[in-house]
N, C-alpha and C positions, 0 to 999 in steps of 0.2 A: 452371594456372589461367590464364586470359586477362587481358589487361591492357586498360583503357580509358582513351582520351585525352578530354580536355575543352578546349573552347576557352578558357575561362575559368581554366584551373588546370593545373598541370603534368601532363605525360602519364605513362604506364608507371605506373599503380597498378593493383593487383590489384582483381578485380571485386567481391570482399568484403572488409570490413574487419573485422579482429581487434579486439574489444574487450577491453581489458586487465582491466577493472574485476572480473569475475568469475573472474580467474585468481588473484588475490592473498588471503593468508592473514590478515590482521590483523583483519577483520571476520567470520570465519567463521561466528559465531554468527547473523550475518544473512543471508550471501551463500553459506554453505556452505564445507567445507574444501577447499584446494587449497594444497599445500606448494610451495614454490619449484622442487624437482626436477620436479613434475609440471607445473608452468606452463611450464618452460624445455622440457620435451618437447612441449608443445603449440605452443609459438612455434617450436620447431624444424620440427616437422611443416608448419607453416603456411608458413614459409618455403622448405622445401623443395618444396612444392607450388606455388610461385610467389607465395605471398602476400607483400606488403610494406606494405600500408596499415594502422595500427595506430592505436586511439584510446584516449587516457587523459585525466587532468584532475588539476590540482593537488590536488585534495581526496581523490581516489578511495583508499580503503583506507588513510587516514592517510599519504599520500604514497608507500606502498609501491608502488603500481602503476607510478609514474613510476621509482622506486628500481630495482625488478626488471626493469622494461623496459630501463633503462640499463645496468644489470649485464649482461644477456642479449646486448644489442648488443655491448658492449665484448668480451665472450667470444667472440662470433662474428665480431667484425671487420666488420661488416656496416652500420654506420650509415648510410653513404651510399646503401646499397641500399635502406633502409626509408624510407617516407612516414609521419612522426610527427605525430599531430596531439594537441595538448593544449588545456587551457582554463584561464582565468582567471575569477574573480568571487566564487567560493565561500569563505568563510573557511577557511583552512588552517593556521594556526599557533595551536594551543590552548594553548601556553606564553606567548603574548604577554599582557602586563598590560593595555595599551590596544589593543582589537582592531580598531578602524574602519579602520584604514590597511591592513589584509589581507583586506579584503573589499570588494565592489562594483565598479562599472565605472569608476571614477576613476583617473587617471593613475598615482597613487603605488601604489595596488593592482595596477595593471597591471604596473608595472616591476619592483615585488618579487616578485610571482608568477611572472613569466617567468624573473627571474634565479635564483629558487629552483628552478623547472622545468629549468632548464638544467643546475644542479647535479645535481639528482636523476637526470635523464636521461644525463649524463656527455656532453654534447655542447655544441657552440658554437652551435647554432641549431636551430630546430624548423620543420617543413615548413608545418604549419598551425597557426595560434593563432587559438582561438575566443573570442568573448565567450559565457560560458557561458550566462548569462541577463541580461536587462536589469533595472537595480536601479530604475527607473523615476524616478531623480532626476539621473543624470549627463547632461549633454547629449550630444546624437548628434555635435556639432561637437568637443567634446574628446575622446570617444572615437575619431572617425575620425581626428583629426590625431596622436593619441598612437599609434595603431596604425600609421599611416603612417611615423612616425618609426621604430618598429621595424622596419620592413620596409626603411627606406633604411639602418639600421644594420647590416643582414645577420643578425640575429639571429632574424628570421621571414621566411619567403618568401611565404607566402599568409594570407589572412584569412577566418575563418567565423564565422557566426552560429548560435547554438542557442538553443533554447527562448526565442525572442523573437517578438513579435507581427509577422505579416506586414507591416504597414505600416512598422514600424520597418526591418525588412530590406530592404524596397523603396526606401525614402528614402534610406537609405546609398548604394546606388549612383548615384542621382541626385546627392547631395551630393558624392560622390567625383568624378564626372564634371566637375562644375562647377568643381571646385577643384584638380583634378589629383592627387587623393588613392587610394590602394590601394582597391579596392572589396572586398567580400565576394565570395568565389568558390563557397561551399559553405554550405549549410543543414543543420543537424542537429536533429531531433525524432521525437517519437513517432508512429509510423505503423505500421499492420498491417491485415490484412484485417478485423479486428474494432474498429480504432481509426482511422476514416476521416476525423476532423476535420481532419487535414492537407489533405485534399483541397478543403477549401473556399477558403481563401485562400492557403496556403503553397505548394501545388503550382502554381496558375496564377501565382503571383508568381515562382518559381524557373524557369518556362518562359519568361517574359516576360524576365528578365534573363540568361538562360543560365547560371544557377547548377547546381552538382552538388547532390545529396541523399545524406546519411548517416542514413537512419532508424534509431532503436532500437526494441526493442520489436517487431520484425518477427515473431518466433516467438510472440508472445503471451505473453512472461515465462514460458515453460515450459507455457502452457495448450493448446497446439496439440500437445503431445507426446503420443505413441500408446503405452499401456503395452503389455508384452510379451505379455500374453494378449488384446488388442485392447482398444479403447475409449480414452476420453481419461483423460489423467492426472488424478488426484484433485485437489481444491483444495487450495492449500499448508497446509502445517502451520506452527505456530509456529517461527521460526527460518529457514524457507525464503525465499529471494530473491523468490519471486513474491509475498510478502505486502507488497513494496514498492508493488505497485499492486493496486486494487481488483478484486475478483471481479465479473464481468458475465456476464449472462445472454447476451450477445451472442457472448461467446467459446465457449459451448457450442454455440449455434446455428452459428456459423460452421466450428467443428471439424468438426461432422458433414458438410458440404458438402466441406471440404478432405479429410476422411477418404474420402468417396466417390470424390472425383476421383483421390485417391492410389491406392486400391485399382485402380481402372481402369488406371492407369498402371504399376502394380506399384512405387510409391515411397512415401514418408511424407508425412503431413500438413505437417509443417514445411518439406519441400521444396516443396510446392505453395504454402505461405504466403510463402516466399521469392521463387518465380517470380512470384507476383501482385505484390508491389510493383516487383520489377525490370522488369516488363512495363508500368508505368503510365507511365514517363517515361524520358528518356535520362538518363544518367549518375547512376545510382542506385546507391549503395555500401552495402548493408545492414551494421549494426554486430552481429555475432554474439558471443554469449558462449559459456558452457559450461566444464566442468571435465574433460572427457573427449576423447580424440583421435578417438574415433568419432563424437561430436557434429560436430566440425569436418569430418570426411570427408564426412558426409551433406550438410553444407552446401555444400562445394565441389561435390559431384555435382550439385547442384540447379541449378548454373550452366546446365547443359544443358538444362533444361525451359523450354519456351515454351508458355503456356496459349492455347487457342484463345478467341476472342470468346464463345463461348458458355459456356465454363468461367468466365471472369471474370464474365459477367453471372450465373451460377449462385452464384458466391461472393457478389456484391453484394446478390443476392435474398435472401440467407440471413437479414438482419435490416434492419428499416427504416433508412434513413438519409437525412436531409433536408440538402440543400445550402444551403437557406435562401435569404434575401433578399440581394442581388438577382438570383442566379443563377436562382430558381424563375421569376420574372417573365420574364427574357431566354429563357430556354429551355423552360420547363414551362407557360408561359401557357395557362389554362384546360386543362389535362391534354394539351396538344397531343403531348407525347413525354416521356419520362423521360431527363432530363439524364445524361450520363457524361462523364468527363475528357478524352475523345478528340473531343468536339465542338469545332466552331470558329465563326467568324462566320456561316458559311452555314447554322448550324442555329439562329441567334437568330430566334425566332418573329416578331418585329416586322419585322425586315427580309424575310423570307419572304413577309410580306403583300404586298410591293410588287413583287419581282422574283425570279427564281431565280439563285442565286449559286454560283460554284464558286470553291474554294479549295484549294490544296495541303494535303495531309494534314500533320498536326503531325510533328515530328522524332521518330523511333521509336528505340527501344534497338537497339544493334548487337549482332551476334555470335550471335543466336537465329533459329531459323527455325520458324515456327508450323506444327505439322502440319495 
């Protein structure tokens, strides 16, 4: 598996990120069963194939996610080879009588959550520490100053934002630059060929700031999986992890196109879904789950796929998607053209009225060759 370097974050990370959430047993009624032995075998396979970027959080599987990952790294003696990302904000201490200090973005929650995660992970530091989501009450100044102190302490190397509004994630780097603080270098959120809200504000923001992306849900929460006999996997039954997300008609429509492209290329729809997001921007590290080694193997094989522009356009035409105001006015004024995320200032309709502009192409993903 190849590694990718990023100017705003440490280099030598694997091109896909292993999500530990679906490996763990404690919430098997909701996420499916996966015992510790199987989880360790999957992590072994991931590492043996060059994978070193793993994602977890203080709350995943009642802390077992962090605990099992820490135990596995200790057994393998490979902590320094791994890039470990964890998160704080969500309430994680069910035995606490007064719970407020164990949730939210405030400094005390941050401190206790990190200390607890370090114990679970059996390590003295985490590579990436995420704000899991914004609580809409703690000030940005308190959050960024407190996070910066953790970086200075050596317990955290880099900072990330997860599931926060684009304006919040964009204001933070400006505030960090103005005050000499550590900025966010990576954003995590839900993104797939059928869930493209990410492309309205988040994608332009991370491009502008030079941040990396760690999207989850890239494989449609199992809805892009093809059954052995052909056709899309059925709707999720009760207890299936896919029930964590709503069923959408867009998934079925997009799956048809993904499957058509996959058949032509001799691969799987999930591989095409991975290639779609990885080709949309540089420094994209999809978070993939699953409870079987063969699932992980097909995800790794997908790293060699680069979609053509026609294939990308076909996927995006599968279901209507509006980028909304102000993008529609700037790029689609009176139906002049259909906007796509590869466009630049030379494609702004208002500017084209006055002159012809030339501009360098946006930075593209590395390591792939489009056929």
